[in-house]
TORLUMLUM-729685 format. One line per field, with one value per atom (N, C-alpha, C): residue in one letter; atom name; x, y, z. Coordinates in Angstrom, 3 decimals. Each point is the difference from the previous one (the first is absolute). Last residue first. Layout:
REM TORLUMLUM-729685
aa = A, ...;
at = CA, ...;
c1 = X, ...;
c2 = Y, ...;
c3 = Z, ...;
END
This chain:
REM TORLUMLUM-729685
aa = G, G, G, I, I, I, Y, Y, Y, I, I, I, S, S, S, V, V, V, R, R, R, T, T, T, P, P, P, D, D, D, T, T, T, V, V, V, S, S, S, D, D, D, V, V, V, L, L, L, F, F, F, T, T, T, R, R, R, A, A, A, S, S, S, D, D, D, L, L, L, G, G, G, I, I, I, V, V, V, W, W, W, R, R, R, V, V, V, A, A, A, D, D, D, P, P, P, S, S, S, A, A, A, G, G, G, D, D, D, P, P, P, L, L, L, K, K, K, R, R, R, V, V, V, I, I, I, D, D, D, I, I, I, H, H, H, H, H, H, T, T, T, E, E, E, G, G, G, Y, Y, Y, S, S, S, L, L, L, R, R, R, L, L, L, N, N, N, G, G, G, R, R, R, Y, Y, Y, T, T, T, P, P, P, P, P, P, A, A, A, D, D, D, P, P, P, L, L, L, R, R, R, P, P, P, D, D, D, T, T, T, S, S, S, R, R, R, A, A, A, P, P, P, T, T, T, I, I, I, T, T, T, V, V, V, V, V, V, L, L, L, A, A, A, A, A, A, A, A, A, A, A, A, P, P, P, V, V, V, D, D, D, I, I, I, A, A, A, N, N, N, G, G, G, H, H, H, E, E, E, D, D, D, L, L, L, L, L, L, P, P, P, Q, Q, Q, Q, Q, Q, T, T, T, L, L, L, D, D, D, Q, Q, Q, Y, Y, Y, G, G, G, V, V, V, T, T, T, Y, Y, Y, G, G, G, P, P, P, P, P, P, T, T, T, G, G, G, D, D, D, G, G, G, L, L, L, S, S, S, E, E, E, L, L, L, E, E, E, F, F, F, T, T, T, V, V, V, R, R, R, D, D, D, L, L, L, C, C, C, G, G, G, V, V, V, E, E, E, D, D, D, V, V, V, Y, Y, Y, A, A, A, D, D, D, V, V, V, L, L, L, L, L, L, G, G, G, E, E, E, P, P, P, R, R, R, D, D, D, G, G, G, A, A, A, T, T, T, S, S, S, L, L, L, P, P, P, G, G, G, D, D, D, T, T, T, G, G, G, H, H, H, F, F, F, Q, Q, Q, T, T, T, C, C, C, T, T, T, P, P, P, D, D, D, T, T, T, A, A, A, A, A, A, P, P, P, A, A, A, V, V, V, A, A, A, T, T, T, T, T, T, S, S, S, T, T, T, A, A, A, A, A, A, A, A, A, D, D, D, G, G, G, S, S, S, S, S, S, A, A, A, S, S, S, G, G, G, G, G, G, S, S, S, S, S, S, C, C, C, A, A, A, A, A, A, T, T, T, C, C, C, C, C, C, A, A, A, V, V, V, L, L, L, L, L, L, V, V, V, V, V, V, A, A, A, A, A, A, L, L, L, R, R, R, M, M, M;
at = N, CA, C, N, CA, C, N, CA, C, N, CA, C, N, CA, C, N, CA, C, N, CA, C, N, CA, C, N, CA, C, N, CA, C, N, CA, C, N, CA, C, N, CA, C, N, CA, C, N, CA, C, N, CA, C, N, CA, C, N, CA, C, N, CA, C, N, CA, C, N, CA, C, N, CA, C, N, CA, C, N, CA, C, N, CA, C, N, CA, C, N, CA, C, N, CA, C, N, CA, C, N, CA, C, N, CA, C, N, CA, C, N, CA, C, N, CA, C, N, CA, C, N, CA, C, N, CA, C, N, CA, C, N, CA, C, N, CA, C, N, CA, C, N, CA, C, N, CA, C, N, CA, C, N, CA, C, N, CA, C, N, CA, C, N, CA, C, N, CA, C, N, CA, C, N, CA, C, N, CA, C, N, CA, C, N, CA, C, N, CA, C, N, CA, C, N, CA, C, N, CA, C, N, CA, C, N, CA, C, N, CA, C, N, CA, C, N, CA, C, N, CA, C, N, CA, C, N, CA, C, N, CA, C, N, CA, C, N, CA, C, N, CA, C, N, CA, C, N, CA, C, N, CA, C, N, CA, C, N, CA, C, N, CA, C, N, CA, C, N, CA, C, N, CA, C, N, CA, C, N, CA, C, N, CA, C, N, CA, C, N, CA, C, N, CA, C, N, CA, C, N, CA, C, N, CA, C, N, CA, C, N, CA, C, N, CA, C, N, CA, C, N, CA, C, N, CA, C, N, CA, C, N, CA, C, N, CA, C, N, CA, C, N, CA, C, N, CA, C, N, CA, C, N, CA, C, N, CA, C, N, CA, C, N, CA, C, N, CA, C, N, CA, C, N, CA, C, N, CA, C, N, CA, C, N, CA, C, N, CA, C, N, CA, C, N, CA, C, N, CA, C, N, CA, C, N, CA, C, N, CA, C, N, CA, C, N, CA, C, N, CA, C, N, CA, C, N, CA, C, N, CA, C, N, CA, C, N, CA, C, N, CA, C, N, CA, C, N, CA, C, N, CA, C, N, CA, C, N, CA, C, N, CA, C, N, CA, C, N, CA, C, N, CA, C, N, CA, C, N, CA, C, N, CA, C, N, CA, C, N, CA, C, N, CA, C, N, CA, C, N, CA, C, N, CA, C, N, CA, C, N, CA, C, N, CA, C, N, CA, C, N, CA, C, N, CA, C, N, CA, C, N, CA, C, N, CA, C, N, CA, C, N, CA, C, N, CA, C, N, CA, C, N, CA, C, N, CA, C, N, CA, C, N, CA, C, N, CA, C, N, CA, C, N, CA, C, N, CA, C, N, CA, C, N, CA, C, N, CA, C, N, CA, C, N, CA, C, N, CA, C, N, CA, C, N, CA, C, N, CA, C, N, CA, C, N, CA, C, N, CA, C, N, CA, C, N, CA, C, N, CA, C, N, CA, C, N, CA, C, N, CA, C, N, CA, C, N, CA, C, N, CA, C, N, CA, C, N, CA, C, N, CA, C, N, CA, C, N, CA, C, N, CA, C, N, CA, C, N, CA, C, N, CA, C, N, CA, C, N, CA, C, N, CA, C, N, CA, C, N, CA, C;
c1 = 15.288, 0.288, 1.428, -3.614, 1.272, 0.374, -4.385, 0.460, 1.208, -2.784, 0.884, 0.486, -4.482, 1.012, 0.794, -3.645, 0.693, 1.118, -4.999, 1.430, 0.479, -4.460, 0.536, 1.505, -2.869, 0.320, 0.545, -2.751, -0.354, 1.119, 0.339, -0.621, -0.123, 3.809, -1.296, -0.521, 4.122, -0.542, -1.441, 4.958, -1.390, -0.479, 4.324, -0.555, -1.469, 4.881, -1.364, -0.474, 5.071, -0.875, -1.403, 5.573, -1.343, -0.906, 5.289, -0.962, -1.326, 5.463, -1.267, -0.950, 3.579, 0.086, -1.353, 0.848, 1.259, 0.241, -2.957, -0.055, 1.372, -2.972, 1.265, 0.019, -3.833, 0.225, 1.284, -2.445, 0.862, 0.182, -3.970, 0.887, 0.911, -3.870, 0.943, 0.887, -4.861, 0.839, 0.883, -2.859, 0.432, 0.817, -1.654, -1.179, 0.356, 3.245, -0.868, -1.206, 5.137, -1.330, -0.998, 4.589, 0.150, -1.329, 0.574, 0.096, 0.061, -0.063, -1.278, 0.136, 3.874, -0.545, -1.282, 1.071, 0.662, -0.634, 0.536, -0.896, 0.816, 1.363, 0.223, -1.004, 1.921, -1.228, 0.059, 3.658, -0.348, -1.354, 1.809, 1.145, -0.335, -2.786, 0.040, 1.229, -1.604, 0.786, 0.194, -2.207, 0.649, 0.984, -1.036, -0.727, 0.768, -0.274, 0.565, -0.916, -1.086, 0.755, 0.542, -0.852, -0.759, 0.915, -0.566, 0.646, -0.870, 0.509, -0.775, 0.898, 0.618, 0.603, -0.632, -1.646, 0.291, 0.689, -3.472, 1.394, 0.122, -4.689, 0.912, 1.411, -4.329, 0.926, 0.982, -3.887, 0.911, 1.053, -3.118, -0.876, 0.827, 1.216, 0.270, -1.065, -1.261, 0.781, 0.216, -1.467, 0.133, 0.840, -1.579, 1.413, 0.231, -4.962, 1.008, 1.411, -3.616, 0.205, 1.050, -1.283, -1.268, 0.152, 3.459, -0.199, -1.290, 3.513, -1.438, -0.266, 4.328, -0.469, -1.465, 2.573, 0.301, -0.249, -2.300, 0.864, 0.330, -2.203, 0.185, 0.936, -2.507, 0.274, 0.064, 2.515, -0.545, -1.454, 4.999, -1.442, -0.563, 4.685, -0.614, -1.502, 4.950, -1.455, -0.482, 4.633, -0.552, -1.523, 4.517, -1.391, -0.675, 5.295, -0.859, -1.375, 4.726, -1.077, -0.920, 3.943, 0.347, -1.041, 1.207, -0.684, 0.376, 0.245, 0.930, -0.677, -0.637, -0.880, 0.889, 0.464, 0.655, -1.021, -0.726, -0.307, 0.671, 1.355, -0.416, -0.204, -0.718, 1.071, -0.544, -2.460, 0.463, 1.145, -2.610, 1.053, 0.555, -3.374, -0.529, 1.018, 0.918, -0.572, -0.446, 0.353, 0.588, -0.696, 1.200, -1.029, 0.646, 1.849, 0.068, -1.215, 1.293, -1.033, -0.033, 3.282, -0.419, -0.983, 1.656, 1.225, -0.324, -3.414, 0.456, 1.331, -4.272, 1.454, 0.577, -4.943, 0.688, 1.502, -5.204, 1.423, 0.614, -5.293, 0.935, 1.440, -5.632, 1.062, 0.923, -4.382, 0.954, 1.124, -5.538, 1.390, 0.770, -5.028, 0.727, 1.434, -3.783, 0.574, 0.642, -4.037, 1.394, 0.429, -5.045, 0.815, 1.446, -3.615, 0.775, 0.838, -2.714, -0.911, 0.718, 2.470, -1.123, -0.859, 4.215, -0.799, -1.172, 3.154, -0.575, -0.783, 4.335, -1.340, -0.551, 3.882, -0.376, -1.385, 4.657, -1.393, -0.294, 3.697, -0.193, -1.482, 3.815, -1.362, -0.001, 3.187, 0.116, -1.362, 2.170, -1.080, 0.305, 2.337, 0.116, -1.134, -0.004, 0.036, 0.357, -0.875, 1.238, 0.187, -3.365, 0.547, 1.320, -1.431, -1.193, 0.476, 2.309, 0.101, -1.358, 1.176, -0.149, 0.211, 0.097, 0.545, -0.301, -2.177, 0.640, 0.405, -2.512, 0.760, 0.712, -4.144, 0.838, 0.721, -2.831, -0.051, 0.920, -1.261, 0.792, -0.042, -3.796, 1.012, 0.731, -2.923, 0.191, 1.100, -3.772, 1.254, 0.033, -2.805, -0.069, 1.337, -0.282, -0.123, -0.156, -0.128, -0.025, -0.193, 2.406, -1.262, 0.112, 3.181, -0.453, -1.312, 4.716, -1.437, -0.294, 4.576, -0.624, -1.497, 5.294, -1.444, -0.573, 4.830, -0.694, -1.494, 2.738, -0.625, 0.406, 0.837, 1.093, -0.415, -3.228, 0.518, 1.210, -2.817, 0.241, 0.513, -2.110, 0.064, 0.119, 0.815, -0.169, 0.217, 0.502, -1.303, -0.257, 3.988, -0.068, -1.319, 2.152, -0.647, -0.069, 1.576, 0.997, -0.580, -2.674, 1.092, 1.067, -5.189, 0.999, 1.233, -4.168, 0.164, 1.074, -1.223, 0.234, 0.276, -1.038, 1.281, 0.248, -2.733, -0.292, 1.214, -1.214, 0.690, -0.451, -1.864, 0.898, 0.774, -5.170, 1.306, 0.922, -4.313, 0.577, 1.318, -3.149, 0.058, 0.594, 0.020, 0.096, -0.052, -0.383, -0.766, -0.001, 2.225, 0.190, -0.721, 2.473, -1.279, 0.203, 3.471, -0.364, -1.312, 3.102, -1.410, -0.499, 4.640, -0.501, -1.450, 1.594, 0.963, -0.611, -3.384, 0.977, 0.912, -4.444, 1.137, 1.025, -5.585, 1.306, 1.083, -4.850, 0.501, 1.394, -2.721, -0.039, 0.467, -0.091, -1.354, -0.116, 3.575, -0.236, -1.419, 4.126, -1.356, -0.087, 3.639, 0.087, -1.371, 1.310, -0.810, 0.064, 2.300, 0.484, -0.753, -1.381, 1.215, 0.516, -3.692, -0.372, 1.217, 0.592, -0.615, -0.379, 1.617, 1.062, -0.579, -2.740, 0.293, 1.084, 0.175, -1.102, 0.449, 1.770, 0.032, -1.250, 0.747, 1.018, 0.005, -2.871, -0.369, 0.991, 0.752, -1.073, -0.384, 3.143, 0.560, -1.068, -1.402, 0.849, 0.561, -2.572, -0.815, 0.857;
c2 = 12.583, -0.529, 0.239, -0.425, 0.561, -0.655, 0.895, -0.757, 0.710, -0.182, 0.771, -0.929, 0.153, -0.737, 0.954, -0.429, 0.948, -0.769, -1.434, -0.122, 1.133, -2.890, 1.351, -0.084, -4.177, 0.688, 1.396, 0.371, -1.420, -0.887, 5.143, -0.621, -1.508, 3.756, -0.634, -0.562, 3.036, -0.266, -0.445, 0.792, -0.426, -0.271, 2.580, -0.440, -0.329, 0.269, 0.444, -0.578, 1.105, -0.766, 0.585, -0.040, 0.564, -0.921, 0.212, -0.560, 0.745, 0.353, 0.713, -0.430, -3.567, 1.342, 0.662, -4.101, 0.011, 1.319, -0.174, -0.485, 0.080, 0.068, 0.246, -0.678, 1.902, -1.022, 0.373, 1.229, 0.383, -1.210, 1.913, -1.039, 0.610, 1.467, 0.336, -1.197, 1.993, -1.179, 0.264, 3.463, -0.437, -1.276, 3.060, -0.386, -0.454, 1.559, -0.936, -0.479, 1.363, 0.591, -0.960, -0.853, 1.267, 0.720, -4.504, 1.169, 1.336, -4.737, 0.708, 1.342, -2.609, 0.128, 0.816, -2.722, 1.069, 0.154, -4.344, 0.862, 1.028, -2.496, 0.087, 0.948, -2.839, 0.654, -0.027, -0.694, -0.074, 0.679, -0.761, -0.466, -0.181, 0.149, 0.293, -0.618, -0.363, 1.197, 0.249, -4.001, 0.661, 1.077, -4.496, 1.175, 0.634, -4.938, 0.801, 1.166, -1.746, -0.692, 0.966, 1.223, -0.277, -0.714, 2.671, -1.055, -0.302, 4.661, -1.057, -0.993, 3.069, -0.071, -1.199, 0.803, 1.398, 0.122, -4.069, 0.422, 1.493, -1.602, -0.512, 0.524, 0.934, -0.923, -0.614, 4.219, -0.566, -0.830, 2.075, -0.634, -0.601, 1.215, 0.107, -0.703, 2.177, -1.118, 0.142, 3.201, 0.138, -1.123, 0.813, -0.117, 0.015, -0.872, 0.343, -0.292, 1.085, -1.032, 0.441, 2.530, -0.280, -0.955, 1.439, 0.930, -0.266, -3.082, 0.233, 0.905, -0.435, -0.453, 0.393, 1.297, -1.432, -0.572, 4.366, -0.445, -1.469, 4.819, -1.445, -0.264, 4.075, -0.379, -1.520, 0.734, 0.769, 0.383, -2.452, -0.264, 0.689, 0.102, 0.462, -0.202, -1.571, -0.131, 0.459, 0.493, 0.046, 0.030, -1.539, 0.408, -0.092, 0.211, -0.252, 0.596, -1.903, 0.981, -0.408, -2.507, 1.207, 1.098, -3.742, 0.068, 1.316, -1.993, -0.446, -0.090, 2.785, -0.563, -0.408, 1.490, -0.405, -0.643, 3.821, -1.369, -0.308, 3.682, -0.201, -1.479, 2.043, -0.385, -0.258, 1.064, 1.141, -0.293, -3.068, 0.679, 1.215, -2.988, 0.469, 0.804, -0.003, -1.029, 0.607, 2.435, -0.184, -1.110, 1.989, -0.581, -0.371, 4.063, -1.414, -0.405, 3.841, -0.158, -1.467, 1.451, 1.313, -0.084, -3.896, 0.740, 1.390, -2.963, -0.307, 0.658, 1.064, -0.033, -0.184, -1.548, 0.846, -0.186, -0.926, -0.269, 1.009, -1.525, 0.765, -0.359, -0.367, -0.887, 0.813, 0.357, 0.763, -0.946, -0.504, -0.394, 1.108, -1.460, 0.731, -0.480, -3.473, 1.279, 0.718, -3.356, -0.014, 1.363, -1.978, 0.831, 0.003, -2.073, -0.848, 0.776, 1.921, -0.705, -0.922, 1.271, 0.753, -0.881, -1.145, 0.408, 0.858, -4.032, 1.344, 0.245, -3.158, -0.091, 1.414, -1.713, 0.698, -0.407, -1.176, -0.262, 0.612, 0.673, 0.194, -0.179, -1.291, 0.208, 0.102, 0.165, -0.016, 0.397, -1.898, 0.582, -0.152, -0.095, -0.346, 0.687, -1.457, 0.973, -0.650, -2.102, 0.768, 0.966, -3.703, 0.114, 0.742, 0.108, -0.085, 0.219, -1.394, 0.435, -0.135, 0.963, -1.025, 0.620, 0.878, 0.340, -1.140, 2.057, -1.044, 0.535, 0.895, 0.629, -1.097, 1.022, -0.867, 0.847, 1.894, -1.390, -0.908, 5.577, -0.889, -1.421, 3.843, -0.686, -0.997, 4.930, -1.423, -0.554, 4.559, -0.587, -1.493, 3.558, -0.683, -0.631, 4.506, -1.445, -0.612, 5.203, -0.824, -1.471, 3.386, -0.152, -0.936, -0.621, 1.229, -0.266, -2.974, 0.205, 1.335, -1.515, 0.091, 0.177, -0.822, -0.173, 0.078, 2.016, -0.808, -0.100, -1.384, 0.489, 1.417, -3.031, 0.036, 0.734, -3.071, 1.340, -0.096, -3.556, 0.433, 1.433, -3.591, 1.462, 0.496, -4.650, 0.456, 1.506, -2.985, 0.641, 0.457, -2.355, 1.184, 0.743, -4.154, 1.134, 1.257, -4.706, 1.056, 1.286, -4.004, -0.369, 1.077, -0.468, 1.001, -0.216, -2.388, -0.012, 0.968, -0.553, -1.353, -0.026, 4.164, -0.590, -1.346, 4.510, -1.335, -0.890, 4.152, -0.344, -1.363, 2.241, 1.047, -0.340, -1.090, -0.597, 1.022, 1.415, -0.161, -0.734, 1.634, -1.441, -0.308, 4.369, -0.530, -1.520, 3.809, -1.241, -0.634, 4.161, -0.756, -1.329, 3.433, -0.536, -0.920, 4.021, -1.278, -0.489, 4.363, -0.188, -1.267, 1.508, 0.908, -0.203, -1.781, 0.402, 1.018, -3.342, 0.955, 0.396, -3.332, 0.062, 0.945, -0.165, -0.166, 0.132, -1.943, 1.220, -0.250, -3.412, 1.088, 1.310, -4.221, 0.155, 1.173, 0.002, -0.717, 0.232, 0.982, -0.002, -0.789, 1.645, -0.027, -0.001, -0.303, 1.102, 0.134, -3.499, 1.213, 1.213, -4.307, 0.418, 1.314, -1.930, 0.426, 0.493, -1.912, 1.327, 0.527, -4.409, 0.985, 1.400, -4.063, 0.583, 1.047, -3.656, 0.740, 0.604, -3.114, -0.139, 0.654, -0.306, 0.861, -0.019, -2.688, 1.390, 0.953, -4.656, 0.357, 1.454, -1.852, 0.206, 0.423, -1.024, 1.173, 0.293, -3.905, 1.201, 1.264;
c3 = -2.848, -1.332, -0.454, 4.586, -0.461, -1.315, 3.758, -1.176, -0.582, 4.965, -0.867, -1.098, 3.647, -0.753, -0.872, 4.505, -0.870, -0.678, 2.672, -0.272, -0.911, 2.523, -0.094, -0.192, -1.756, 1.251, -0.252, -1.103, -0.035, -0.551, -1.458, 1.161, -0.207, -2.045, -0.201, 1.324, -2.935, 1.339, -0.151, -2.939, -0.076, 1.422, -3.015, 1.282, -0.200, -3.210, 0.234, 1.327, -2.867, 0.871, -0.038, -2.282, 0.054, 0.806, 1.107, -0.959, 0.083, 1.515, 0.154, -1.116, 1.626, -0.573, 0.202, 2.064, -0.735, -0.727, 4.606, -1.382, -0.665, 5.115, -0.675, -1.359, 3.628, -1.024, -0.729, 5.067, -1.107, -0.909, 3.808, -0.500, -1.052, 4.244, -1.065, -0.331, 2.614, -0.178, -1.200, 3.629, -1.323, 0.096, 3.583, -0.773, -1.402, 3.334, 0.718, -0.806, -1.448, -0.128, 0.623, 0.531, -0.709, -0.170, 1.996, 0.866, -0.720, -1.741, 0.117, 0.710, -3.116, 1.360, 0.027, -4.456, 0.730, 1.378, -3.659, 0.771, 0.752, -4.759, 1.443, 0.652, -4.700, 0.469, 1.516, -4.548, 1.416, 0.210, -4.404, 0.777, 1.475, -5.132, 1.429, 0.668, -4.779, 0.323, 1.491, -2.094, -1.135, 0.444, 2.978, -0.467, -1.160, 3.279, -1.077, -0.357, 4.708, -1.033, -1.042, 5.338, -1.223, -0.987, 5.297, -0.769, -1.216, 3.288, -0.637, -0.722, 4.477, -1.338, -0.694, 4.082, -0.307, -1.353, 1.274, 0.036, -0.278, 2.019, -1.010, 0.180, 2.343, 0.655, -0.990, 0.884, -0.996, 0.722, 2.604, -0.986, -1.137, 5.504, -1.441, -0.837, 4.839, -0.546, -1.502, 4.104, -1.462, -0.605, 4.731, -0.369, -1.511, 1.091, 1.016, -0.493, -3.765, 1.016, 1.018, -3.925, 0.665, 1.174, -3.232, 1.126, 0.765, -3.023, 0.154, 1.215, -3.748, 1.306, 0.141, -3.712, 0.030, 1.389, -2.980, 1.089, -0.200, -2.766, 0.153, 1.171, -3.470, 1.388, 0.142, -3.415, 1.119, -0.253, -1.938, 0.030, 1.240, -3.311, 1.242, -0.102, -2.568, 0.035, 1.376, -3.472, 1.354, -0.071, -3.033, -0.173, 1.369, -2.019, 1.161, -0.246, -2.920, 0.125, 1.134, -0.953, -0.750, 0.152, 3.876, -1.290, -0.677, 4.966, -1.038, -1.363, 4.691, -1.030, -1.169, 5.560, -1.235, -0.932, 3.928, -0.384, -1.335, 4.060, -1.386, -0.288, 4.980, -0.909, -1.399, 4.200, -0.770, -0.934, 2.825, 0.747, -0.747, -1.775, 1.276, 0.807, -5.218, 0.860, 1.330, -5.102, 1.319, 0.772, -5.373, 0.854, 1.332, -3.349, 0.401, 0.827, -3.554, 1.017, 0.437, -3.093, 0.464, 1.163, -2.091, 0.295, 0.543, -1.510, 1.350, 0.336, -3.263, -0.112, 1.401, -1.975, 0.968, -0.166, -2.723, 0.188, 0.960, 0.260, -0.812, 0.312, 1.547, -0.470, -0.898, 3.800, -0.797, -0.360, 1.849, -0.182, -0.710, 3.043, -1.036, -0.106, 1.641, 0.429, -1.183, -1.117, 0.443, 0.536, 0.306, -0.885, 0.490, 2.419, -0.909, -0.988, 3.554, -0.901, -0.977, 4.491, -0.549, -0.871, 2.007, 1.144, -0.432, -2.569, -0.005, 1.283, -1.214, 0.560, 0.067, -3.608, 1.219, 0.462, -3.526, 0.362, 1.365, -4.232, 1.434, 0.296, -4.228, 0.493, 1.517, -4.861, 1.458, 0.554, -5.018, 0.785, 1.490, -5.448, 1.409, 0.747, -5.432, 1.087, 1.327, -4.392, -0.107, 1.156, 1.001, -1.348, 0.018, 4.286, -0.832, -1.434, 5.163, -1.386, -0.655, 5.443, -1.024, -1.372, 5.892, -1.315, -0.951, 5.062, -0.791, -1.371, 5.325, -1.076, -0.770, 4.200, -0.828, -1.036, 3.444, 0.433, -0.814, 1.527, -0.846, 0.548, 0.499, 0.799, -0.892, -0.904, -0.238, 0.889, -0.527, 0.449, -0.311, -3.074, 1.301, 0.343, -3.003, -0.153, 1.385, -2.869, 1.205, -0.346, -3.569, 0.712, 1.186, -4.324, 0.627, 0.718, -1.829, 0.035, 0.665, -2.927, 1.320, -0.150, -2.637, -0.073, 1.405, -2.664, 1.013, -0.262, -3.559, 1.220, 0.368, -3.895, 0.971, 1.257, -3.348, 0.213, 0.914, -3.712, 1.358, 0.037, -3.424, 0.010, 1.434, -3.172, 1.371, 0.057, -3.872, 0.155, 1.437, -1.372, -0.860, 0.144, 2.238, 0.656, -0.877, -0.863, 0.129, 0.573, -0.835, 0.892, 0.161, -1.273, -0.352, 0.863, 0.466, -1.448, -0.463, 4.648, -0.494, -1.490, 2.364, 0.364, -0.669, -0.610, -0.529, 0.197, 3.370, -1.231, -0.491, 3.873, -0.427, -1.258, 2.059, -0.148, -0.610, 2.923, -1.317, 0.051, 3.454, -0.203, -1.369, 3.867, -1.352, 0.015, 3.416, -0.001, -1.382, 1.068, 1.229, -0.012, -3.855, 0.463, 1.186, -0.833, -0.599, 0.573, -0.102, 0.306, -0.654, -0.205, 1.007, 0.347, -4.597, 1.008, 0.932, -2.250, -0.479, 1.126, -1.742, 0.909, -0.583, -0.613, -0.604, 1.039, 1.338, -0.603, -0.526, 2.007, 0.953, -0.564, -2.336, 0.497, 0.944, -4.042, 1.237, 0.440, -4.263, 0.494, 1.284, -3.310, 1.473, 0.618, -4.765, 0.491, 1.509, -2.123, -0.621, 0.508, 1.314, 0.688, -0.554, -2.083, 1.351, 0.751, -4.246, -0.088, 1.361, -0.558, -0.042, -0.027, 2.251, -1.288, 0.101, 3.785, -0.597, -1.313, 4.304, -1.445, -0.588, 4.703, -0.563, -1.512, 2.743, 0.241, -0.634, -0.074, -0.915, 0.160, 2.959, -1.310, -0.981, 4.329, 0.032, -1.383, 0.602, 0.000, 0.000;
END
């Protein structure tokens, strides 16, 4: 089903169509169900109309609790998906996804030390409002119990996917995706389950 959802008409991708509106730099659709490329029939990704970003949503969104994160391939694309438990109507939280020059603006750990990202390009994902702990329960237990550094099989361009500390922003979940170079990407956020996915071509 996941692959079938990605294999759509080239014309749809060219027009960047979606059920929630057009995805564009700075104001991407938050509830798109559009596949981002005809991945299975285009092994070289010539029909993938990504952007070098940044991409972000606008407007209020219900809070989400991070419950899972994983990496997979969809044809010629790499995909990183963050699944969340919605504390609202199922609408995904907002997001900002963009490249960050770590030589000028390093990512910091809990102690203020620079985080090593062994990759040529760093794509930083910020999901907000979101948490990886549950504020509704005593002591706010973690909702995300996975690895801070994701394990996965073969990918096209991904070198590392790492969760960043929650302390930098109490209402945001942040990850960094390290790539072999600055690649074009698109973001898709959907319900059932509530999730935000980054497609990298």
